[in-house]
N, C-alpha and C positions, 0 to 999 in steps of 0.2 A: 357502594363507593369503593374505589381502589386508592390505596395510599401509595404515593410515589416513593420508591426506595431511595431515591436520590435527594429530593428536597423535602419530603414529608407532607406535601400538599395532597388533599383529597381530590379525586377525579371521578367522573361518571364511569360506570362499569364498561361501557362500550368503547372507551378510549383505549388505544394501544400505546400511545405516547402521552406523557404527562403534559397537560396544557400549560404548565408553568415553566418547566425547565426542559421539556423535550425528551426526557429519559424514558426508556422502555418501561412499561408497567407490568409486563408479564414476568412471572418468576423465572429465574435462571434454571436451565436444565440441570438435573441432579448430577449428571455425569461430568459436568465442567464447572469447576469452582475457581479456576484461575485463568488469567489471560496475561499475555505479554503486551504491554502498551508503551508508547512513547509519551512520557508525562513531563510536566514542568513542576519542579518542587521549589516552593518558596519557604525560606527561613527568615524570621524576623526576631530580633532580640533587643531587649532594653539594655542600654549602655549604662554601666555603673550602678544599676539598681541592686545588685547583690550586696555591695558594700553598705548601701543605705538600709537594706532589709535586715542586715546583720545586727544593726543597732536599734531596730524598731520593734514595736510590739506586733505579734502575729496578726492581730485583728486589724491593725493599721496597714500592714502589708497587703492583707486581703482587700481592704477597702480601696487601696491605691491601684491594685491590679484589676479589680472588677470593671471599671470603665474602660481600661486599656484592653482587656480581653474582649469586651463587648464591641468595642470599636473595630478591632482586628477581624472578629468573626463577621461583622456586618459588611465590611469592605471586601473581604475575601469572597463571601458568598454573593455579593452584588456583582462580581465579575465572573461568577460561575465556578469558583474554586470550592474545595472541600477542606475544612480544617481537620487534619488527622489527629493532632494532639497539641495540648498546651503543656509545656514543661517549665513550670515556674514562670519566669518572665519571658520565655521564648515560645514561639509558635511555629509549627510546621503545617503547611498547607499544600495541597496537590491540585494541579489543574490538568485535566485529561483523564481523570479517573474519579468515580467509576464510569463516567460518560465523557467521551472525547469530543472536542470541538476543533475545527480546523485552525483556530487561532489561539490555542491554549497558552503558548509561550507569550504571546502578546498580552493576553489577559493577566497572566501572572506578573509581568513587569508593570503593567498599568496599575494593578492592585497594589504592588509594592510602592510605587510612586505615590499613589493616592494615600496610602497608610502614612508615609512620611509627612504629607501635607496635613492629614487629619490629626496627627500627633501634635503638630504646632497649634491647630485649632483647639484641641483638647487642653493644651497648656494655657491658652488664653481664657478658656471657659472656667478652668479650675486653677486659679493662681496657687502656686506652691507645689503643684505636681512636678513641674520641671522635668518632664520625661524626654528622653532622646533614644532613638532607635537606629539600627542599621539592619540591612537586609541583603539577601542574595537569592538569585534564581538560577537554577540549573536545569537543563533539558536533556533527557536521555531515556533509554529503555528501562523498564522496571517490570516486575511481576506484581500483578494486582489481584488481590483476593476478592472475588465477587461475593457480595452479600455481607461483607464485614460491616460492623457498626462503629464508625469512628467516635460517635457520640457516647458509646459505651466503653471507650478506651481500647477498642480492637484496631490494631494496625492493619492496614490493607495495601500498603505499597512497600516493596523491598527492592533494593538494587544499589549499585554504586552511585547512581544519580542522586540518591538521598544523602549518602555520606559526603559526596563532593559538595553538594549544596550547603550542608552544614559547615564544612571547612571554609568555603568561600565567604559565608556570612561572618566567620570569625576574623577575616582580614578586611572586611568592608569598612570604609570610612564612616565616622559618626554622622548620622543624618543622611547617609547615602545608600544607594542600592547598586550592587555589582551583579554581573551576570557572567556565565560561562560561555564557552565557544558555541555550543549548540543553540543556546538561547539568542545570542547575538546574531548568528547567521539566519535564524528564523524570523527575527524582528527588526532587522536593520533598516527596513523601509518604513516601519511604523514608529520606531523609537530613535531618538537622537542619543548617540553614545560618544563617550570619551575614552579612548584606549588607555589602559593602565599598564604598568610593568607586570609581566608574568610573575606569579608567586609560587613558592613551593609550599605544598600542604601535605599533611600526614597521609600516607597511603598512596601517593602518586610518585612515580619514578622520576618524572621530570617536571619542569615548571609548567604551571597551568595558565593559559591565556586568560586575561581578565579585562572587562570593560565596565565603566561606570555609566549607569543610565542617567541621562541629563533631564530629558523631558519627553513626553509623548507627543507625537505629531498630531495636528488637528485632524479630526474626522468630520469636518463640516461638509456634508454632501459627498460628492465624488469629484476628484480632480480631473475635470474634463479637458483641461488645457494641455495635459501631458499627452502628447501624441506618440504612439508606439513607433519604434524605429524599424520594426520588421514590416515587410510588405503584407498587404491584405490579400489573403489567398483563400479561394474556395467558397466565398460567401457572397458573390456578386448577385445571384438570384434573390437571396434574402434581403440584401440591401435595396435592390430594385423594388421589392414588394413594400418595404417600409417607405421608400421615397414616393411610390405611387399612392400609397394610402394617405400620406400627408398631403399630397397634391389634391386628392379627393376631399379631404377635410377642409382645406382652404377654399376649394371651389364650391362645395355644397354647404359650407358653414354648418358642419355637423360634427358630433363627437364620434370618435372611433377608438376601440380598445384593441391593442395588439399584445399578445403574450408570447414572449420569446422563451422557449424552454430548451433545456439540455443539461447534460451532466456537468459537474464542476470542471472548468478549464476548457470546455469545448469551444468557447469563443463568443459568449453572450455579451460580455462587456466590450469586447473589441468591435462587435457589430454595432453596438450602440454608439461607440466612439466614432466609427466611420459615418454613421447616420448623422451624428452631431456635426461632423465636418461638412456633410452634404447640406444640412440646414444653414450652416454659417455661410456657405457659398451662394445662397439664394439672394436675389437682389432686394427683397423686402425683409424688414426686420421681423424677428420671431422671438418670442419669449421661450427660453429653454430652462426648465426647472427640474432638478433631480432630488430624490430622497431615497434613503436606504432603510429597509426594515432590519432591525437589529435582533440578534439572537439572545441578548442578555442586557441587563441594566435596569435602572428604575425609569418609570414613565415611558416605556418603549412602545406602548400599544399604537400610538399615533405619531411615532418619531419621524417616519418618512414624510408625512404631511407637514409636520412641524418644520422640517428642513426646506420643503417647498415654499412655505409661507415666509420663513426667515429670509430665504434668498430673494423673494419678491419684495420684501419690506427693507432689505439691506441690514437686517439685524445680525450683528457679529457675536461670536461666543464671548468676547471680552466686554460686551456692552453690559452696563448695569441695568436693573429693572426699570428705572425711570426712562433711560435712553431707549431701551428696547420697546417700551410701551409707546413712546412718542413716535418711533419709526413705524410701528404697527398702525398707529392712528393715521399716519400719512398715507400708508399703502391702502388702507380701507377707504379713506376719503377719495382716493384716485380711482378705485375699482367699483365702488358702490355709488350709484348716482342718487338714489333715494336717501335724502338726509335723515329721514325718520328711521331708516333701516340700518344706518351706519353703526350706531352704538350697539344695537343688537348683534350685528355681525362681529364687531370688534370684541365684545365681551365673550363671545364663544371661540374666537380665535386666540385670545390672550393665553389660555392655559397651555395650548400646544406649542407656544413659543416661550413658555417659562415665566410668564408674568401674571399668572392667575391660577385659580383652582378649577379643575374639571368638575362639572355638575355631578349630582348624585348618581347618575348612570341608569335611571329608570328609562322605560321605553319612550315616554314623552320627551324627556330631556335629550335622549340620543337622537330622536327624530329632529328636534330643534337644532341641535348641533350640526347634524349632517346637512340640514337645509342651509344653515348659515355658511358652512364651509363651501358648499356647492355654489352659493350665490357669490362668494368672493372669487372663486376660480372662474365662474362664468363672467364676472365683471372684468377680470384680467384678460380673458380670452376675447372679450368684446373689443378691447382696445387694440390688440394685435394677436395673430395666431399664437397659440400656446401649446407647447409640448411638455407633458409631465411624465417623467421617467421614474418609475418605482422599482428599485432593484431588490433582489432577494425576497420576492413575495412569498416564498415557501416558509419564511420565518414570521410572516405577519400574523398578528392576533386575529381571531375571528371578527372582532369588532371593526378592525380596519378593513378587512375583506368586505364586510357589509357596506362600509362607506364607499369603497371603490365601485361596488355594484350599484349603489344608490346614485353615484355620480354619473356612471355610464347610462343608467336607465332614465334619469330625469333631466339631464342637461339638454338644452335645445337652442338652436339658432346661433351658435358660436363655434368658431374653428378651434377645436380642442382634440388633441391626440394624446391618449394615455398609453404609454408603452411600459409593460411590466416584464421583468426578467425573473425566471424561477427555475428551480431544478425539478426533475420528475416527481419528487416527493410532494409537490404542490397538489397533485391530483389524488394523492392518498389521503391528504387531510381535507381537501375540498373537491370531491369527485365531480361536482357539477359546475366547476369554475368556467365561466364564459359560454356555457352551453345554452343554446336557445336564443342567443342575442343576435339580431341581424347585423349589429354594428360591431361584432367581435371576430377576431381572427387569431390564429395560433401559428407561430413559426417554430417548428421543432428542428433544432440543429443536430445533425448527425455528425459522426467523426469525419475528419478529412480522409480523402482517399490516400493510398500509399504514394501516388505521384505528387499530390498536393503537399503531403507531409514532408516528402523529400525536398520539395522546393523550399518549404519553410526552414528546414534544417540547414540547407545549403545557404540560405540567406542569413540565418543566425551565425553561421560560421564564416560568412563572407567568402564562400567557395561556390563556384558555378557547378562543379562536378566533384562528388565525393567518391573515394574508393568504395567498391561494392560492399566489402565486408563492414566498413564503418557505417555506411548508410543502412545496411540491413540490420545491424545491431541497434541503431537508434530508432529505426522504424518499428522494430518489434516492441521496444519498450514504450514508445510514444503511443502506439495504438490509435493513431489518428487524432489524438487530443493535443491541440496546440500548446496548452499550458504545460503538459507533461513533456513535450518536446523541448520547450524553452528551459524548463527547470533541469532536465537532464543535461542539456548542452552547457548550461551555466555551472552545474555541479561538476561535471567532468572536466570542464575547462579550469575551474578553480582548483581542482585536485590534481591537475596535470595529467589526467588520464587521456585526454584528447591532446595530441601533440602534432606540431607541424613537421612534416618531413618533406623538405623541398617546397613544392607548391600544393602538396596534399595534406589533409588533416586525417590522422590515423589514430586508432585506439592503441594505447600502450599494451604490449604483449602481456598476457596473463593478468590484466587488470580486473579487479573485483568491482563490478558495477552494482552499487546498492541503490535503493529507492531514495530519491531526495526527501529530506525531512518535510518540505512543504507539501509534496505530493502525498507522502504517507499520512500527514495530518488531515488532508482533504478526504482521503479514502477512509481513514479510521473514523472520522467524524460521521461520514455517511453510514458506516456499518453500525455505529452506536445509536443511530435513530431507528434501527430495526427492532422488532419484538425479539425477545430472547430465543424463541423457537426458530424463527427465520434466520437469525444470525448463526445459530447452531448448524443449520443446513449448509450455510456457506462454509463454515469451519470444516465440516465433513467433506464437502465437495472439494475444498482446496487440497486435501490430502491426495485425492485422485490425480489432480492436475488441472490444466486449463480446460480440458474437455472431460466431461464426466457424465455418468448415467444415473437415472433415478434409483435403480436397484442397488447400485453401489452405495449411494448416499444413505439409502434406507438400511442397508446392512451395517454400515459403519456406525450409524446413530441408533441402531436397533429400534427403528420406528416403522410405522406402516407406510408402504410405498405410495399408497393413495394420498396420504397426507403430504408426502414428499413432493409428489407431482403438483399438488395444489400450491404448496409453498414456493416451488420453483417458478410456477406461473406468476405468482405475485412478485417475486424478485425480478422476473423478466420485465414486468411493467415498470419497475424502478430503474431499469437499465443497469442492473448489476450483473445479470446473466442474460444469455440469449439462446433460444431454442434452435436446434438443427432442423432443417426441413425434413431430412430423413435420417434415421438412426443407423449407426454401424453395428448395433447389437439388436438382434431381433427381440421384439417385445419390450424394449427399454426406451424411455424418453431420454434423448441425448441433449445436453446443454453445454455451453462454453461460457466461461467468464467473459464479461464485456471487454475487459482489458486484462492482460497478463498481470498488470500491476495490482489490480483488485485481488487477484488470486494470491499474489506474493504477500501483500499486506495481511490478508485474511489468514493465510497459513502462518505468517510470522507471529500472529497473536496467540497461537497454541503453545502452551508450555510443553516441555520435553516429554513428560510422562503421558500427556494426552496424545501427542504426535505418535509416540511409540505404539500405543494401543490401536490407534486409528490406522496406522500403516499395516499392522498385522491383520486387522479386519479387512482392509482393502485387498490384501494379498489373498486371503481366504476366499473372498468373493470372486476374484479373478480366476483362482484355481477351480472353483466350482463351475464357473461359467465356461471355462476352456475345456474341461473334461479331457478327452483323449488328445485334443489339440493343444495341450499345455505348452509344447515347444514353441508354438507361434506367439505365445504371450510371455515367453521366458524373460525377455528384457524388462518388461513391466514388473514382473514378479521379483526379479533381481533388484529393481529400483526400490520397491517397497520393503523388501527384507534388508537391504543394506542401510536404508534410512532407519529402520527400526533397530538394526544392530548398532549404528552409530549412537543412537539415543540411549540404548540399553547399556552401552559401555560406560556412559557417564555416571550411572548410578545403579545399574542392575546387578543381578546375581551372576556368578560365573556359569551356573548351569544354563541360565537363560541366554547368556552371551554365546555359549558353545552351541546351543540349539540354533540360534539365528545365524551364526557363522556357517553352519552346515547347510542351512536353507539358502543363504545368500550364495555360497560357493556352488551349490548344485545348479541354481538357475543362471548364474553368471556363465558357467561352463556350457550349459544348454544353449544359452543365447549366443555364445561364441561359436558353437558348432553350426548354428543356424546362419550366422553371418560368414561362415567359411567360404561360401561361393558367392556371397553378395558383396561384401566389403571387408577385405582382409585387415585394413587398418582399424576398423571398429572391433573386429574380432580380437585383435591384439590388445586393445584397451580393456575389453572385458576379461580377457585371460590374465592380464597383469593384475587386475583387481581380485580375480579368483585365486591367483597364486599367493597374494598377500594373506589370504584367509586359510591357506592349506598348511598344515604342520609339516615339518621336515620328514617325519616318519609315517605320515598319513597315506592311505592307499590312493587317494585322489590326486596327490601331488604329481605323480609320474605322468598320468594322462593329461593333466593340465599343461605340464611342461612339454609333452610331445606335441600337442596341438599348437602351443605357443611357438615352438621352434619352427613348425611348418608355416604358420602365418607370418612369422618374421622373415622366412625365406621368400614368401610371396611378395612381401613389401620391400624386398631388396636389401634387408639388413642381415647380410650373410654371416658376418662375424658374430653378431648377437645370436643368430640362429644356431651357430655351431656351439657356442657356450651353453645355451639353454638345452640343446639336444643332448650334449654330454651329461648335463645335470639330470636330464630326464632318464637317460640310460642307467645312471647310477641309482636313481630313485626307484626305477622299475625293478632292478635286480634286488634292491633291498627289500622291496615289498613282494618279490616273487610274482610279479604280474607278467604273465607270458605275452599277452597282447601288447601291453605297453613296451615290453622289451623288444618285440619284433618291430613295432612301429618306430621306436627310437633307433634301432639298427638300420632300418630303411632310411630314416632321415639322415643318419651319419653317412650312409653310402652315397647319397646324393651330394652331400657337402664335400666329401672326399673327392668325388669325381669332378665337381665344380672347381676344386682347388688343384686338380692334377695330381692328387696323392693316392692314386689307385692301388699302390703296393702296400699302403699302411692299413693295418687292421685296427678297428676301434678297440679301445681298452675293454677287456672282458673281466678283469678283476678276479679271475679264478672261478667265477660262477658259470654254471652251465645253463643253457636254455631250458626252462621247465618243460616237462613232458606232457602237460595236459593236452587233450585232443583238439577240441575246436579252437581254442585260442592259438595253439601252435599252428593249426592249419591257416589261420588268418595271418600269423606271422610269416608263414611260408609264402602266402600270396603276396604279402607286402614286399618280401625280398624279391620275388619274381617281378613285381611291378618296377622295383628299383632297377633290376637288370635290364629292363627294356630300354631305359634311357641310355644305357651303355652302347647298344647297337647304333642308336641314332648319333651318339657323340664319338664313336670309334675310339674310346679310351680303353687301353689294354689292361686287363686283370685288375680293374679298380676295386672289386670286392671279392677277390678270390678267398679271402679269409672268412667270408660269410657263407661260403658254399656248404660246408659241413652242417651248419645250423639249419640252412634251408632244407637240406637232405633229411635231417632228423625230423623237422616239422612236417615234411611230406609223408613220412612213414608213421606218424603218430596216429593213435586211434581217433576216429572222428574227423580225420583230415581228408575224408573222401572228396574228390573233386579238386584237391590241391596237388595231386601227383604231377600233372603236366606242368603246373606252375613251379613246383620244386625243381623239376628237370630243367625247366627254362633257366632257373637261377644257375644251375651247374653249367649248362652249355653257354649261357651268356657270360658267365664269369671267365670262361677260357677262350673266348673268341679273340681272334687276331685281326687287325686291320690289314687290308691288302696293300 
C-alpha cells in the first residue's frame, strides 16, 4: 500500500494518484524541494478569547479550544485545504498547496463561511462556550516546500500572501470573513461580496482593497439558463453530431452514451449549452437533467446522480428532510408504475438526495442500488425523452463510473441520452471507458483554428477587425482555447491594457501581459494531478522553451533519455505536450507544449535556484550539440546564460556572477554578428545587452561598441552611431586593440563624410596606431574600404587625416596583401571632384 503524502489515506501500489484526494503518490524528485504556487491563505482567529484565557485555568483553556480546533480542521480539510498551524486560538490554512485545484480561492472562502456557521452551531451544542470568530482569505504567489509535514509543525508556505492574510484577519468584523483583491477577483462569480473601505495594514505602502464575503452562491446543478453573449464558433459539426444522436435516441427508443472530451476551457460546457438550446427549440417536451461530479466534499461519490434525482423530484437545497422525502415519494410514484416496486426504489434513492443512509456497500447492496436507480431513470424516460448530462466525469469515483456503465448496458426500450463531459485525464484513470459499446460515441474537442479564435476575440471586443499586432498577441496567448481568450480579454480590459484608439482596440505600449489568475489556476491544477516524475519532466522542458527535445530534458534532469521519451509520450496523451512529426535535431524526439501558457505556468513554478541550475544545464547541452556551429545557436545560448545571470545576481556569489556575465556577453556578441546581415535592429538589441555587461576597461567593450555603431548606422540612427563610435575609438585605444581601433576609425570616416565634415580628423588623443602585423593589416583594409565610398560620393579630402595611419598599417609585418588597399586609402584621400 502507498500512503498519500497529502491526506494520509492508504492506496493500492498500482495507483499513481490518491483515490481520495487526487494527489500524486510518487515521491518528489530529490533535486526539487520547492515550488512557486498561487495559493489562498485562510486565517481564522477567536475574538476576545485571549482576555478570557488570561483569567482561566490552563486545563479549562485547553478544553475550550479542543472542540474549536477539531471543528476548524474538519471544515478546512472537507474543502480540500491544509492546516499549516494552530497558534493558540488562531489557525492558518492553505488552499492550493501541496496540491493545487482550479478553484482553491473559492474553496478557501467557502470554508471560511462554513466555519462561521459551524461556530454558531458549536455554541448551541455547548452552552457557555460563547465563541466568536473572524477570518480573512488572501490569494497570491508563495514558495511551497514540498514534502513538509504541517502536522509535525513544519511550515511549508512562505510569501507576502501569508503576511497580508494575517493583517487582513486583524481588521475583519467579528463574525465576518474578508478577502483581498486577488481572492475577490477569482471568486466574484461564486461568492456574494460587499465592498468595504480600503484599509491600511502594516507592511503595505498604500491602502489595501477589502471585501466582506456575504454568502456562497448555490451550486445546484449547472445554471443552464444563462446563455453566453459571445457567438458560437467552430463547433457546428460537433453540435450536429449531438443533435443527430438525440434524434436517433427518440426514433429508436434506445439509450446512447456520448462522451465529450477536451482540455479545460476548450468549449465542452459551451457545446452542451448550445445543445440544450437545440433541445429546447424542439416541438416535443424533453426532460433535461444535469449533474456535476465534484472534486471534494462529503458524500460526493454519487453527487451527480443526486442532482439529477433532486431536479426531477423538485427537491430544493433549502427543503427540510420531511419535505424532501415527500417530494421524492411523488417523483417515484410518477416514474415507477409497479406499486410493489415503488418503496424499494424510493428507499434506495433517498440516501443520494440526503434523506437516508447509503447501504453497507457490499456487492449485493450495490447491485440492488444500481438496479433501483436505473429503474427510476427508465421510468422517467418512458414518460418523455430524457437527456442526462454528467459534467466533469474525470472527477467521478469508480463506483459512480460503474453505475453509468450499468445504466448504459442494461437500459432498454426508452429514449435516454447520457452525455458526459470530461478532460483527457479520464482515460488515464479509466482506460477502457466507453470501449466496446455499440451505443457509445466520443467527441474530442480540439483547439479552435487561428481564424476561429480571431473571430471570437473580435466578438468579445465588439470589433469586426483588430489591428494585426493586437490580434497576433491575443492569438498567441489564447492558443485556440476559447476560455483562455475570454479570460485574457477580460483581464486586459480590466487592467486598461487593451485601449480604444479611435475605432480600433490596441495593446498599451510596453504592457506586461501576465497569465490571468483563473487560467493559471486551471493549468496548475492539471499539473498537480501528474506523478512527480512526470511533472519534473515538464519543469525541465519549460526551461528550454515552448519547443524542446528529449535529449535536452534528459540532460537537465540528469535522467535516462529512454525514460524521458516514455514520459513525454504519456504527457502527450494528456494533451499537455504534442510531438513534432519530424525533429529539427537529428536523433532527438521533438515536442512542443500544447499551449504557450502551459509552458509559462510550469516555468513559473520553478524557484530561482532551480531555474538557475537548469538554464546552465540547458546551455551546456546546446553547446555540446552545436559543436563547431555554435554561432548558429548563439542567441539561444545567450538567452540561457542571461536568464541564469539574472537569477544568480539575486543571491549568488560575485565569482559566479562574473563567470555568467562573460558567457552571456560572449554569446550576445556572437548572436549580434550573426544578425549583422539578417536584421540590424535585432543586432542592435543584442549589442545593447552585451554593452551593459561589459566593463569600461574590459577588452571586449571596444569591439561591442564598434559593431553597435555600425548597426546603428544601418538602422538610420546616425547621431547615436557617431556617439557610440567615438566611445568605441576611445575604448579601443585604451585597450590597445589594433583591430578595433582601425574599425572605429573606419566608422568615423563614414560618419564624417555623411555629415560633410571631410576636413576634420577624428580625435586621436595622442595615441598612435599599434604596430601589430595582422590586425594592422585589417585596419588598413578597413580604411581602404572606407575610402571607396568617397569616390562614389565625390566628397573632397574627407579622411586625409587617416592616410598616414593607413600607410603605416600597409607597411606593418604580416600585412601582406594589404599594400594595394593602403595605397587606395592614400589615393582616395587626395582625389578631387571634376
